C-alpha positions, 0 to 999 in steps of 0.5 A: 500499499502507498503511504504518504509519509511525507507529504509537503505542507504549507509550513515546509513550502512557505519556507520556499515562498518566504525566500522568495520574497525575501530576494524579491522575487517578481513571480512569488504570488504565482508560484505560492498558488502553484503550490497551493494548488499542489497541496490540494490535490495531494490532500484529495489522493491522501483523502481517497487513501484514508477513505479506502477508495480505490485509487489509480496508483499509475494516475498518482504516479504521472501526476506526480512525475509531471507536476515535479519534472514541469515545476523543477524544469521550468519555474524552479529553475526561473527561480534559480536563474533570478537568483543566480542574477542577483548573486544569491548563493 
């Protein structure tokens, strides 16, 4: 059975948003909304598991793989480039 031993939450993702704000990242509001949407989607999967509903594990893995690769490839890379331009290491 799939277990959610660690699920990102508003506190862990809040650290990212605080760091973006501290460095003046202009896309912080959009990035924050993306994370809020992710948390809601993960909560839906968690509720399905907890309630005993059948969970489409393949769909879950596709969702997570796509979200992580797309988010890291685009959104996080934009943030990293912004930090490099500011000289943040």
